[in-house]
N, C-alpha and C positions, 0 to 999 in steps of 0.2 A: 620389822626389827631386822637388821641384819644376825644373820647367822655371826656365828664368830668361827671361825681356824680347829676350830677342838673339834664342834659342833656335827660343824660339814664333812671330819672325818668317824663321825661318831653314826648319820648319813649316813656316809656311806657302806662303809661296814653292816647299816642292815638296811641299803641298801642293795647292793648284795645275795640278799637272803631273802629276797623277795619275786624271783623268777623275771621273768622275762620279757612282762610286759609297759603296755602304756602309763606314763609313771605324769603328774598330775602335782604342778606347787601353788599350793591357795593362798594368793596372795605375794606374787612375785617383786613385791616392791624391784628394785631397784636390777636383776637382775643376776643376784650376788651366787646366788643356785642353779637355777635357772642356764645362764651362763654353764658355772662349771661343768653340769654335767650331761646339759648336752655336746658337752669336750668330751668328757670319760667314758659313753652310754654311747658311741655315733649309732651301736645298732636299737638301741632305745627310742622311741616320740616321749618329747620333752618337750609338754605343754604351760605353761602359765595363767596365771592369770593377776588382776593388777587394773584398778578406780581408777590409780590418780591416773595423768595423762603426760608429767612430767619422767615417774618411774618410770613406764610401759614405754614411752616412746625410746628415751637411755636407751633401754634394753631390748626391742627391735631393732633397732640403731646397729650398736655391738654385734648383734647376732647374725646381720645383715652384712656386715667387716668384717666378719669369723666366718661369713660363709657356711653355718650352723643348718643343716637342710633338715636335720629333728628338728629343732627348737618349732612353736607356734606358738604364736606369745596373744590372746587377748584381752583387751581393752573392755571388762565383764564384769561384775558383780556373781561370783564362784558360786552363790548360796543358789542362782537362777542359770544359768548356767547345765546344758545336759552330758555329768563326766561320766556313764551308761559304759560307754570303751576303756575308763581305766581303772590300769591293774593293781597302782600305787598313789595314793593319795599324796602331798607331803605338807605339814601347816606347820606353821608356828603363831597360831594365832591365840586372844587369852581368854580368858573362860567362860565370858558370855559365847563368843565364837564357839568353841568346842564344844557349846550347847547347840548350839544350832546346826555343825556337821555330825553331830548324835543325831536329832535331831532327820536331817536329810540325810545318813545313809539309811535310816531304821524304812525310810519311806520309798526311800528305791535306790542299794545298795547296787543295781548293775551288776560285774565283770567288777568289782572292785572288789580286789582277795587281800590288800592289805593298807595301814596308815601308819605316819611316822610325823610324830609329831617333839617338833623341839619343846622344851619345859614347862608345858600346859598340857594335864592327864585330861582324856577323852572322860565324861561326866560316868560314871553307873559300868564302866567295859573295863577287864581284867586285859592288860595288855602282856602280848606271848614274850617280848625280852621289852626291857630299865636300862641301858647305860647311864650308869652313873661317871659324870665330866668331872675332871679331874682339875673343877675353877673351884671359886672360895665360895659362892652353894652350893655343889655337889651335883649342878641342872641335871632331871633327868632328858633322858631325849628318850619317847618309846616308839615299841610297834609293836600295835594292833593288828591282829589276823579279823578281816571281817570276811563277818560268817554268813550263810543266807538263810532266809526266810523263809522256807518253802509256802510256795503260794496254794491257795486250798482250792480243789478243784472242784467243782459245780456236778452232782452228785446227781 
């Protein structure tokens, strides 16, 4: 589902609070978000994951035409992807998918510092910030800080 322009502005506001590392869009679709992010943040690596061939290919072609050197697109299931070097995850996924993301973060948080979710909460997590859009539903855009679980060391 493409994000609205209002949601894009909220995402940008939250991205600006997230540091400078790699941004990963989980389910980049037709590229509405990743193309705009790659143009807006040329100093940041922008990565998109998409399983559907036509949206992935369309985004890939647009990225090449715009010579977006900081944009990398994978036709791959992001649940199986190594997200270790990502600093920020962005998603617009349904509640079941958010539960899977929660489990993936618990299993391997890597270097992920933040997660921005459009409309759907991360189960059992408290957002650091919520922006309510000025739409009919007052849709939320959540910013989560991903905390590191200390690894147990052998004694």
